[in-house]
One Martini backbone bead per residue (centre of mass of N, CA, C, O) as a GRO file, in nm:
protein
  435
    1MET     BB    1   3.889  -1.543  -1.590
    2GLU     BB    2   3.582  -1.634  -1.502
    3GLU     BB    3   3.485  -1.872  -1.245
    4PRO     BB    4   3.287  -2.099  -1.151
    5ARG     BB    5   3.129  -2.168  -0.831
    6GLU     BB    6   3.036  -2.275  -0.545
    7ALA     BB    7   2.787  -2.207  -0.348
    8ARG     BB    8   2.797  -2.147  -0.010
    9PHE     BB    9   2.487  -2.195   0.072
   10TRP     BB   10   2.475  -2.503   0.029
   11ARG     BB   11   2.625  -2.561   0.327
   12PHE     BB   12   2.548  -2.268   0.447
   13GLU     BB   13   2.360  -2.038   0.677
   14GLU     BB   14   2.629  -1.915   0.780
   15ASP     BB   15   2.903  -1.887   0.901
   16PHE     BB   16   3.252  -1.961   0.798
   17GLY     BB   17   3.546  -2.063   0.863
   18ILE     BB   18   3.768  -1.837   0.980
   19SER     BB   19   3.551  -1.629   1.074
   20LEU     BB   20   3.427  -1.836   1.273
   21LEU     BB   21   3.673  -1.939   1.433
   22ILE     BB   22   3.764  -1.669   1.559
   23ALA     BB   23   3.485  -1.635   1.722
   24THR     BB   24   3.522  -1.944   1.880
   25LEU     BB   25   3.801  -1.998   2.021
   26GLY     BB   26   3.917  -1.806   2.209
   27THR     BB   27   4.112  -1.898   2.436
   28GLY     BB   28   4.437  -2.052   2.339
   29LEU     BB   29   4.427  -2.126   2.028
   30THR     BB   30   4.335  -2.404   1.933
   31PRO     BB   31   4.406  -2.572   1.620
   32VAL     BB   32   4.097  -2.696   1.601
   33VAL     BB   33   3.853  -2.838   1.450
   34PRO     BB   34   3.546  -2.808   1.475
   35ASP     BB   35   3.261  -2.930   1.486
   36GLY     BB   36   3.212  -3.138   1.195
   37ASP     BB   37   3.249  -3.174   0.871
   38ALA     BB   38   3.424  -3.179   0.579
   39ASP     BB   39   3.315  -2.905   0.485
   40ASP     BB   40   3.421  -2.737   0.717
   41ALA     BB   41   3.720  -2.815   0.674
   42ARG     BB   42   3.757  -2.711   0.383
   43VAL     BB   43   3.699  -2.406   0.425
   44LEU     BB   44   3.915  -2.370   0.640
   45ARG     BB   45   4.155  -2.459   0.471
   46ASP     BB   46   4.116  -2.257   0.235
   47ASP     BB   47   4.144  -1.999   0.400
   48ALA     BB   48   4.427  -2.054   0.513
   49ARG     BB   49   4.566  -2.075   0.235
   50LEU     BB   50   4.504  -1.792   0.133
   51LEU     BB   51   4.672  -1.648   0.351
   52LEU     BB   52   4.941  -1.793   0.298
   53ASP     BB   53   4.965  -1.735  -0.017
   54SER     BB   54   4.971  -1.413   0.009
   55ARG     BB   55   5.207  -1.315   0.203
   56LEU     BB   56   5.128  -1.177   0.441
   57PRO     BB   57   5.200  -1.024   0.703
   58ALA     BB   58   5.183  -1.117   1.025
   59GLU     BB   59   5.074  -0.841   1.133
   60THR     BB   60   4.826  -0.827   0.953
   61LEU     BB   61   4.694  -1.089   1.049
   62ARG     BB   62   4.687  -1.008   1.348
   63THR     BB   63   4.507  -0.760   1.321
   64VAL     BB   64   4.260  -0.904   1.206
   65TRP     BB   65   4.221  -1.118   1.418
   66ARG     BB   66   4.188  -0.930   1.665
   67ALA     BB   67   3.938  -0.775   1.555
   68ALA     BB   68   3.756  -1.037   1.507
   69ALA     BB   69   3.820  -1.124   1.834
   70ALA     BB   70   3.783  -0.880   2.028
   71GLY     BB   71   4.120  -0.861   2.103
   72GLN     BB   72   4.233  -1.133   2.063
   73ASP     BB   73   4.552  -1.274   2.074
   74PRO     BB   74   4.739  -1.495   1.856
   75GLY     BB   75   5.004  -1.385   1.808
   76PRO     BB   76   5.291  -1.367   1.601
   77ASP     BB   77   5.229  -1.675   1.468
   78VAL     BB   78   5.000  -1.700   1.235
   79PRO     BB   79   5.114  -1.887   1.016
   80GLY     BB   80   5.146  -2.128   1.210
   81LEU     BB   81   4.847  -2.146   1.285
   82LEU     BB   82   4.745  -2.199   0.995
   83ARG     BB   83   4.901  -2.462   0.949
   84ARG     BB   84   4.758  -2.617   1.180
   85ILE     BB   85   4.477  -2.591   1.061
   86VAL     BB   86   4.529  -2.745   0.804
   87GLU     BB   87   4.610  -3.011   0.938
   88SER     BB   88   4.344  -3.054   1.096
   89ALA     BB   89   4.159  -3.052   0.845
   90GLU     BB   90   4.292  -3.287   0.693
   91ASP     BB   91   4.233  -3.495   0.910
   92ARG     BB   92   3.924  -3.475   0.901
   93ILE     BB   93   3.892  -3.553   0.603
   94ALA     BB   94   4.035  -3.830   0.619
   95ARG     BB   95   3.854  -3.959   0.835
   96GLU     BB   96   3.590  -3.944   0.670
   97ALA     BB   97   3.693  -4.104   0.421
   98ALA     BB   98   3.753  -4.360   0.627
   99GLY     BB   99   3.504  -4.370   0.842
  100LEU     BB  100   3.594  -4.210   1.135
  101SER     BB  101   3.354  -4.012   1.085
  102SER     BB  102   3.016  -3.864   1.162
  103GLY     BB  103   2.972  -3.681   0.941
  104ASP     BB  104   2.720  -3.480   0.789
  105THR     BB  105   2.535  -3.425   0.496
  106PHE     BB  106   2.268  -3.217   0.434
  107PHE     BB  107   2.304  -3.203   0.130
  108ASP     BB  108   2.167  -3.261  -0.191
  109GLY     BB  109   2.302  -3.271  -0.499
  110THR     BB  110   2.355  -2.993  -0.703
  111PRO     BB  111   2.544  -2.737  -0.691
  112PRO     BB  112   2.532  -2.423  -0.713
  113MET     BB  113   2.640  -2.156  -0.926
  114VAL     BB  114   2.890  -1.899  -0.928
  115THR     BB  115   3.003  -1.581  -1.057
  116VAL     BB  116   3.311  -1.428  -0.981
  117ASP     BB  117   3.422  -1.092  -0.979
  118GLU     BB  118   3.705  -1.030  -0.835
  119PRO     BB  119   3.786  -0.734  -0.901
  120ALA     BB  120   3.508  -0.608  -0.832
  121MET     BB  121   3.489  -0.722  -0.537
  122ARG     BB  122   3.741  -0.592  -0.425
  123LYS     BB  123   3.644  -0.304  -0.470
  124ALA     BB  124   3.383  -0.322  -0.298
  125VAL     BB  125   3.508  -0.408  -0.029
  126CYS     BB  126   3.712  -0.176   0.005
  127ALA     BB  127   3.499   0.048   0.011
  128GLU     BB  128   3.361  -0.050   0.277
  129VAL     BB  129   3.605  -0.030   0.456
  130ARG     BB  130   3.666   0.274   0.417
  131ALA     BB  131   3.384   0.384   0.522
  132VAL     BB  132   3.461   0.250   0.839
  133ALA     BB  133   3.758   0.279   0.942
  134HIS     BB  134   3.718   0.513   1.164
  135GLN     BB  135   3.539   0.297   1.354
  136LEU     BB  136   3.770   0.125   1.407
  137THR     BB  137   3.979  -0.057   1.601
  138GLY     BB  138   4.229   0.083   1.491
  139SER     BB  139   4.414   0.232   1.236
  140ASP     BB  140   4.509  -0.061   1.087
  141VAL     BB  141   4.256  -0.235   1.015
  142GLY     BB  142   4.159  -0.136   0.738
  143ALA     BB  143   4.422  -0.194   0.583
  144ALA     BB  144   4.432  -0.498   0.646
  145LEU     BB  145   4.160  -0.574   0.513
  146GLU     BB  146   4.232  -0.477   0.230
  147ARG     BB  147   4.463  -0.678   0.187
  148VAL     BB  148   4.298  -0.933   0.201
  149ALA     BB  149   4.103  -0.865  -0.036
  150ALA     BB  150   4.338  -0.793  -0.254
  151GLU     BB  151   4.563  -1.049  -0.186
  152ALA     BB  152   4.370  -1.300  -0.130
  153ASP     BB  153   4.029  -1.250  -0.082
  154ALA     BB  154   3.720  -1.115  -0.108
  155ASP     BB  155   3.546  -1.308   0.049
  156LEU     BB  156   3.722  -1.332   0.304
  157GLY     BB  157   3.743  -1.027   0.353
  158PHE     BB  158   3.437  -0.985   0.403
  159ARG     BB  159   3.397  -1.176   0.643
  160LEU     BB  160   3.604  -1.033   0.825
  161PHE     BB  161   3.472  -0.758   0.816
  162LEU     BB  162   3.204  -0.840   0.943
  163ARG     BB  163   3.325  -0.939   1.207
  164VAL     BB  164   3.442  -0.665   1.292
  165VAL     BB  165   3.180  -0.498   1.285
  166LYS     BB  166   3.035  -0.681   1.504
  167GLU     BB  167   3.264  -0.648   1.734
  168THR     BB  168   3.296  -0.340   1.788
  169PRO     BB  169   3.057  -0.186   1.694
  170VAL     BB  170   2.885  -0.092   1.390
  171ALA     BB  171   2.677   0.136   1.271
  172VAL     BB  172   2.424   0.063   1.024
  173THR     BB  173   2.285   0.146   0.756
  174MET     BB  174   2.047   0.048   0.536
  175GLU     BB  175   2.210   0.108   0.280
  176ARG     BB  176   2.464  -0.050   0.364
  177TYR     BB  177   2.325  -0.319   0.415
  178ASP     BB  178   2.238  -0.360   0.119
  179ARG     BB  179   2.527  -0.377   0.012
  180TYR     BB  180   2.606  -0.626   0.172
  181LEU     BB  181   2.396  -0.814   0.046
  182THR     BB  182   2.494  -0.785  -0.246
  183ILE     BB  183   2.772  -0.902  -0.196
  184GLY     BB  184   2.679  -1.171  -0.076
  185GLU     BB  185   2.526  -1.267  -0.331
  186ALA     BB  186   2.781  -1.272  -0.517
  187PHE     BB  187   2.903  -1.513  -0.320
  188GLY     BB  188   2.658  -1.702  -0.211
  189TYR     BB  189   2.513  -1.609   0.035
  190PRO     BB  190   2.346  -1.605   0.306
  191GLY     BB  191   2.169  -1.363   0.468
  192ARG     BB  192   2.263  -1.433   0.765
  193LEU     BB  193   2.563  -1.370   0.747
  194VAL     BB  194   2.514  -1.063   0.744
  195HIS     BB  195   2.286  -1.008   0.959
  196ASP     BB  196   2.400  -1.151   1.195
  197GLY     BB  197   2.505  -0.909   1.440
  198LEU     BB  198   2.408  -0.653   1.308
  199ASP     BB  199   2.406  -0.294   1.343
  200VAL     BB  200   2.101  -0.163   1.255
  201ARG     BB  201   1.928   0.124   1.134
  202TRP     BB  202   1.607   0.105   1.185
  203PRO     BB  203   1.306   0.145   1.104
  204ARG     BB  204   0.991   0.130   1.134
  205PHE     BB  205   0.751  -0.124   1.072
  206ASP     BB  206   0.511   0.104   0.973
  207ASP     BB  207   0.634   0.157   0.705
  208ALA     BB  208   0.491   0.152   0.391
  209SER     BB  209   0.768   0.112   0.216
  210LEU     BB  210   0.873  -0.182   0.327
  211ARG     BB  211   0.750  -0.399   0.129
  212ARG     BB  212   0.993  -0.396  -0.080
  213ARG     BB  213   1.173  -0.586   0.117
  214PHE     BB  214   1.020  -0.812   0.019
  215TYR     BB  215   1.097  -1.083  -0.173
  216TRP     BB  216   0.820  -1.208  -0.110
  217ASP     BB  217   0.581  -1.307   0.043
  218PHE     BB  218   0.306  -1.184   0.259
  219GLY     BB  219   0.114  -1.228   0.510
  220PHE     BB  220  -0.172  -1.408   0.461
  221SER     BB  221  -0.067  -1.546   0.202
  222TYR     BB  222   0.184  -1.665   0.337
  223LEU     BB  223   0.045  -1.828   0.552
  224ALA     BB  224  -0.110  -2.011   0.357
  225GLY     BB  225   0.145  -2.128   0.217
  226ARG     BB  226   0.248  -2.275   0.488
  227PHE     BB  227  -0.041  -2.468   0.467
  228HIS     BB  228   0.012  -2.637   0.229
  229GLY     BB  229  -0.108  -2.914   0.248
  230ASP     BB  230   0.111  -3.167   0.425
  231LEU     BB  231   0.413  -3.069   0.458
  232TRP     BB  232   0.407  -2.894   0.720
  233GLN     BB  233   0.381  -3.136   0.929
  234HIS     BB  234   0.708  -3.196   0.886
  235SER     BB  235   0.810  -2.894   1.009
  236TYR     BB  236   0.550  -2.791   1.187
  237THR     BB  237   0.346  -2.639   1.376
  238VAL     BB  238   0.095  -2.428   1.395
  239ASP     BB  239   0.237  -2.210   1.567
  240GLU     BB  240   0.499  -2.213   1.398
  241GLY     BB  241   0.362  -2.121   1.136
  242ILE     BB  242   0.277  -1.844   1.236
  243ARG     BB  243   0.555  -1.742   1.338
  244GLY     BB  244   0.695  -1.763   1.063
  245ALA     BB  245   0.515  -1.533   0.928
  246ALA     BB  246   0.612  -1.318   1.175
  247SER     BB  247   0.897  -1.335   1.104
  248ASP     BB  248   1.235  -1.275   1.046
  249TYR     BB  249   1.449  -1.177   0.776
  250ALA     BB  250   1.672  -1.105   0.559
  251GLY     BB  251   1.598  -0.743   0.490
  252PRO     BB  252   1.368  -0.689   0.646
  253VAL     BB  253   1.221  -0.524   0.886
  254PRO     BB  254   1.181  -0.552   1.199
  255GLY     BB  255   0.828  -0.647   1.217
  256SER     BB  256   0.703  -0.633   0.922
  257SER     BB  257   0.573  -0.912   0.903
  258ALA     BB  258   0.377  -0.880   1.142
  259TYR     BB  259   0.239  -0.620   1.040
  260ALA     BB  260   0.126  -0.732   0.774
  261LEU     BB  261  -0.039  -0.964   0.901
  262LEU     BB  262  -0.213  -0.794   1.085
  263GLY     BB  263  -0.352  -0.621   0.870
  264ASP     BB  264  -0.493  -0.855   0.722
  265THR     BB  265  -0.652  -0.975   0.966
  266LEU     BB  266  -0.813  -0.720   1.033
  267ARG     BB  267  -0.955  -0.681   0.761
  268LEU     BB  268  -1.098  -0.955   0.763
  269SER     BB  269  -1.241  -0.951   1.050
  270ARG     BB  270  -1.384  -0.652   0.970
  271SER     BB  271  -1.541  -0.763   0.754
  272PRO     BB  272  -1.839  -0.862   0.567
  273MET     BB  273  -1.750  -1.136   0.573
  274SER     BB  274  -1.821  -1.440   0.628
  275ASP     BB  275  -1.732  -1.720   0.788
  276ASP     BB  276  -1.767  -1.906   0.544
  277ALA     BB  277  -1.593  -1.738   0.347
  278LEU     BB  278  -1.332  -1.745   0.515
  279THR     BB  279  -1.307  -2.049   0.513
  280GLU     BB  280  -1.291  -2.084   0.205
  281LEU     BB  281  -1.042  -1.915   0.167
  282TRP     BB  282  -0.844  -2.084   0.335
  283GLN     BB  283  -0.890  -2.356   0.192
  284ALA     BB  284  -0.809  -2.265  -0.091
  285ALA     BB  285  -0.517  -2.144  -0.027
  286THR     BB  286  -0.424  -2.439   0.114
  287GLY     BB  287  -0.554  -2.700  -0.002
  288TYR     BB  288  -0.651  -2.824   0.271
  289GLY     BB  289  -0.406  -2.852   0.478
  290TYR     BB  290  -0.551  -2.660   0.704
  291ASP     BB  291  -0.823  -2.695   0.945
  292PRO     BB  292  -0.952  -2.530   1.212
  293GLN     BB  293  -1.220  -2.698   1.241
  294ASP     BB  294  -1.081  -2.957   1.355
  295GLU     BB  295  -1.048  -2.768   1.639
  296GLY     BB  296  -1.301  -2.569   1.666
  297VAL     BB  297  -1.221  -2.326   1.470
  298GLY     BB  298  -1.295  -2.035   1.362
  299ALA     BB  299  -1.220  -1.791   1.146
  300ARG     BB  300  -1.197  -1.551   1.357
  301GLN     BB  301  -1.030  -1.709   1.557
  302TRP     BB  302  -0.790  -1.751   1.370
  303LEU     BB  303  -0.730  -1.451   1.331
  304HIS     BB  304  -0.686  -1.389   1.631
  305ARG     BB  305  -0.450  -1.584   1.674
  306THR     BB  306  -0.267  -1.445   1.471
  307ALA     BB  307  -0.267  -1.159   1.593
  308GLU     BB  308  -0.134  -1.232   1.865
  309VAL     BB  309   0.140  -1.307   1.749
  310CYS     BB  310   0.202  -1.031   1.624
  311ILE     BB  311   0.182  -0.860   1.882
  312GLU     BB  312   0.404  -1.002   2.036
  313ARG     BB  313   0.631  -0.928   1.838
  314LEU     BB  314   0.592  -0.612   1.843
  315ARG     BB  315   0.642  -0.590   2.162
  316GLU     BB  316   0.941  -0.667   2.148
  317ILE     BB  317   1.011  -0.394   2.000
  318ASP     BB  318   0.729  -0.240   2.110
  319PRO     BB  319   0.584  -0.223   2.415
  320GLY     BB  320   0.367   0.018   2.316
  321PHE     BB  321   0.200  -0.139   2.130
  322THR     BB  322  -0.099  -0.069   1.941
  323ILE     BB  323  -0.407  -0.114   1.816
  324GLY     BB  324  -0.527  -0.015   1.511
  325ALA     BB  325  -0.627   0.084   1.227
  326PRO     BB  326  -0.617  -0.029   0.936
  327SER     BB  327  -0.520   0.020   0.647
  328PRO     BB  328  -0.631   0.093   0.363
  329GLY     BB  329  -0.709  -0.016   0.077
  330HIS     BB  330  -0.625  -0.070  -0.280
  331PHE     BB  331  -0.882   0.057  -0.470
  332GLU     BB  332  -0.739   0.176  -0.729
  333ALA     BB  333  -0.692  -0.149  -0.826
  334LEU     BB  334  -0.960  -0.301  -0.866
  335ASN     BB  335  -0.999  -0.340  -1.178
  336ALA     BB  336  -0.732  -0.485  -1.236
  337VAL     BB  337  -0.789  -0.735  -1.057
  338ARG     BB  338  -1.055  -0.820  -1.179
  339ARG     BB  339  -0.944  -0.885  -1.461
  340GLU     BB  340  -0.747  -1.110  -1.374
  341LEU     BB  341  -0.957  -1.293  -1.238
  342ARG     BB  342  -1.144  -1.328  -1.483
  343GLU     BB  343  -0.933  -1.459  -1.676
  344ILE     BB  344  -0.839  -1.705  -1.472
  345ALA     BB  345  -1.095  -1.854  -1.372
  346PRO     BB  346  -1.125  -2.112  -1.553
  347VAL     BB  347  -0.842  -2.232  -1.486
  348LEU     BB  348  -0.865  -2.237  -1.179
  349THR     BB  349  -1.120  -2.407  -1.156
  350ARG     BB  350  -1.002  -2.655  -1.302
  351ALA     BB  351  -0.762  -2.704  -1.108
  352VAL     BB  352  -0.937  -2.760  -0.860
  353HIS     BB  353  -1.113  -2.987  -0.978
  354ASP     BB  354  -0.834  -3.171  -1.041
  355SER     BB  355  -0.788  -3.158  -0.729
  356PRO     BB  356  -0.576  -3.435  -0.664
  357TRP     BB  357  -0.776  -3.627  -0.865
  358TYR     BB  358  -0.704  -3.682  -1.157
  359GLY     BB  359  -0.983  -3.834  -1.328
  360ALA     BB  360  -1.196  -3.848  -1.138
  361THR     BB  361  -1.546  -3.905  -1.090
  362THR     BB  362  -1.506  -3.841  -0.777
  363SER     BB  363  -1.500  -3.527  -0.582
  364PRO     BB  364  -1.475  -3.267  -0.351
  365TRP     BB  365  -1.348  -3.062  -0.564
  366PHE     BB  366  -1.584  -3.001  -0.747
  367ALA     BB  367  -1.742  -2.812  -0.551
  368ARG     BB  368  -1.505  -2.621  -0.462
  369SER     BB  369  -1.437  -2.486  -0.737
  370GLY     BB  370  -1.694  -2.282  -0.730
  371THR     BB  371  -1.572  -2.091  -0.472
  372VAL     BB  372  -1.300  -1.950  -0.524
  373VAL     BB  373  -1.357  -1.700  -0.700
  374PRO     BB  374  -1.587  -1.566  -0.532
  375THR     BB  375  -1.406  -1.529  -0.280
  376LEU     BB  376  -1.191  -1.349  -0.411
  377GLU     BB  377  -1.391  -1.126  -0.491
  378GLN     BB  378  -1.458  -1.039  -0.203
  379VAL     BB  379  -1.179  -0.940  -0.129
  380VAL     BB  380  -1.149  -0.729  -0.351
  381ASP     BB  381  -1.427  -0.567  -0.284
  382GLN     BB  382  -1.426  -0.576   0.065
  383VAL     BB  383  -1.109  -0.542   0.147
  384ASP     BB  384  -0.843  -0.599  -0.075
  385PRO     BB  385  -0.684  -0.605  -0.372
  386ASP     BB  386  -0.406  -0.685  -0.278
  387LEU     BB  387  -0.487  -0.939  -0.120
  388GLY     BB  388  -0.639  -1.071  -0.355
  389PHE     BB  389  -0.388  -1.097  -0.537
  390ARG     BB  390  -0.212  -1.265  -0.346
  391LEU     BB  391  -0.420  -1.501  -0.329
  392LEU     BB  392  -0.415  -1.567  -0.624
  393LEU     BB  393  -0.115  -1.647  -0.630
  394THR     BB  394  -0.145  -1.871  -0.425
  395CYS     BB  395  -0.340  -2.045  -0.597
  396VAL     BB  396  -0.161  -2.080  -0.841
  397ARG     BB  397   0.050  -2.240  -0.682
  398ALA     BB  398  -0.129  -2.461  -0.541
  399TYR     BB  399  -0.255  -2.554  -0.855
  400ASP     BB  400  -0.073  -2.520  -1.101
  401VAL     BB  401  -0.125  -2.265  -1.275
  402PRO     BB  402  -0.116  -2.158  -1.580
  403VAL     BB  403   0.091  -1.897  -1.733
  404THR     BB  404   0.123  -1.643  -1.926
  405ASP     BB  405   0.325  -1.404  -2.045
  406GLU     BB  406   0.117  -1.175  -2.028
  407GLN     BB  407   0.033  -1.218  -1.737
  408TYR     BB  408   0.310  -1.198  -1.608
  409ALA     BB  409   0.361  -0.904  -1.692
  410ARG     BB  410   0.113  -0.781  -1.549
  411TRP     BB  411   0.175  -0.889  -1.263
  412THR     BB  412   0.440  -0.744  -1.230
  413ALA     BB  413   0.321  -0.458  -1.258
  414LEU     BB  414   0.117  -0.486  -1.025
  415GLY     BB  415   0.322  -0.550  -0.805
  416ASP     BB  416   0.469  -0.278  -0.834
  417ARG     BB  417   0.222  -0.106  -0.759
  418PHE     BB  418   0.209  -0.249  -0.462
  419GLY     BB  419   0.519  -0.301  -0.365
  420TYR     BB  420   0.674  -0.542  -0.438
  421GLY     BB  421   0.904  -0.755  -0.451
  422ARG     BB  422   1.121  -0.902  -0.682
  423ARG     BB  423   1.006  -1.224  -0.608
  424HIS     BB  424   0.701  -1.253  -0.590
  425VAL     BB  425   0.621  -1.324  -0.890
  426ALA     BB  426   0.880  -1.490  -0.981
  427ASP     BB  427   0.792  -1.744  -0.781
  428LEU     BB  428   0.649  -1.884  -0.974
  429ALA     BB  429   0.657  -2.200  -1.070
  430ASP     BB  430   0.538  -2.140  -1.396
  431PRO     BB  431   0.516  -1.854  -1.580
  432HIS     BB  432   0.563  -2.007  -1.893
  433ALA     BB  433   0.338  -2.187  -1.931
  434GLU     BB  434   0.131  -2.374  -2.097
  435ARG     BB  435  -0.216  -2.421  -2.146
   0.00000   0.00000   0.00000
């Protein structure tokens, strides 16, 4: 029977346990738990116990260890090494429990749970090992990795497999990379655990079909979301906020985030919209969280500043990248977006009117509420219905606008028509709230 377990990403943003230790031990192989808190020690102890309890031959463990450590030999007594690692981890855990260690726990709250279908995951991991076994250094490495996944633990086997693939290295197709991400998600991994260090054969960032690889929002609407309210001020500077919107994360093709943001900024800056309208658009979408005018920066100057960050990122990938005309907007969906904006307009206007001082008799938001929908209409009609729809979703999130089931279904279909990723519309704060 499948048992739910704590999702590993709750405590870790990248690799952890034995697969991380093997990569960082270096020569000498001193079995001491690296700096970290009791959580680090627990996963390391649990990994070592899984390998010991599997009773895999010492030579099999040695083969896997050597491949994951880029050829560094742990010696013939790997079970003895694992036992010393368990002892060191137990000591770290006991010291922290006694208040003798300064380890900090980063996360608070209740850990999310995942249900792992161990037989199915063992089969999936072994299939991926076999697919690249001929590319691994040493004819026995693939078979040894399969034994770890099949006889010890699929999760641990997959992490060790990824470490071997990264150390070899093996060039991975994008289709295979997607399968690795899917397996990692089933184990509750953060995307970076799979992504970081993997040699993926990426297509160019300007392929129009790549937007489906964005899990959530992207482009100018995503940039606006990063500056919503005043919470961003506690997380990053203005320049860091722009760079964050242009940076890459696991899943999308490197450079595609910057390319999408550049396209949006160019369409806006070259549009017939006035500077005042562009300023209203930014203020509305961010809930007046950051106003470039406070620094004496006009709307098109702000767009130019954003474009420069995108171009810098794209030239890191392609030094010869030059700015061309942005792709034309998706005007075939103009009427569909207009209908959605027209239907939500009264509720959106009221939400802006009541924000953030609900019930106040006087508020600057009263006047601002009347400009949000007309400004979004200009984007839809004059710039790009796709961008207008994304900014509408941004405003719905920013002002906690309730959305009916019928609207949510239509918006999901419209997002699919625009080629959005699977969580773009699904990430609405409360898509099924009552009006």
